[in-house]
N, C-alpha and C positions, 0 to 999 in steps of 0.2 A: 426857427429850429436851430440854426447855428448858435445863437445866443444861449439857448437852453442847454445844448450839448457842452458849450464852453463852460458855463456855470457848473454843471454837474461834474465835469472832469476836474474842476478845481475844488470840488468838495462842497459846493453851495447847492443845497436842495433847490430844484427847479422843476417846473412843469408848464404846460401851456394849455390854453383853452381855445377851441376853434369850433366853428359850426360843422355839423356832421357831413356836409358835402365834401369836406377835406380829409376824410378818414384815409382813403387810398393814397392821396398825395403825402400825407404826414407819415404813413407807414413806409412809403417808398423813400422819402427823404431821410427818415431816421435810419433805415437800413443802409442807404448810400453813405451816410456819415459814420457808419460803423457803431451806431448807438441805438439798436432796436428797442431797448428798454426805456427810452425816454418816456417820462410820464405825461399823460395827456387826458383831457376830458373834452368830450364833444357834446355840444348842445344843439338843439334843433335849429335848422336853417329856416328862414332867413333871420338875420339879426338887424340889419339896417332899418327896417320899417317898424320895429317894435317901439312902443311907447315906453316912457320911463317906468311906469308901473309894471308893464310886461317884462322889462329887463330886470327889475328888482325881483319879480316872481321867478324868473328864470335863474337868477343868481341864487336865490333862496333854495330852489329845488336842486341846484347843482352843488350846493355847499358841501355836503358830506362826501361827494365824489372828489371834489377839489382838495379837501383836507386829506383824504385817503391818498390821493396821488402825490401830494407834496411831502407826505410823511413816509411813503413807501421806499424801502431800500431798493436801489437799482443795480447794485454791484454784487 
């Protein structure tokens, strides 16, 4: 999160992807860093046990959300 906030404050579009069990933690940390508008996309948990094909399908299904997050104005 610190890296994303740093990039954004320097004018570099940034966002992060995490599994959905981290929604609350991400919101809390973004608020604590004073950047509640940091863009994010959450995908279904768990990640670590997925096959390569499952990860590709997950990435494909998340693509539109990722593009929208990275191109959205945050200021």
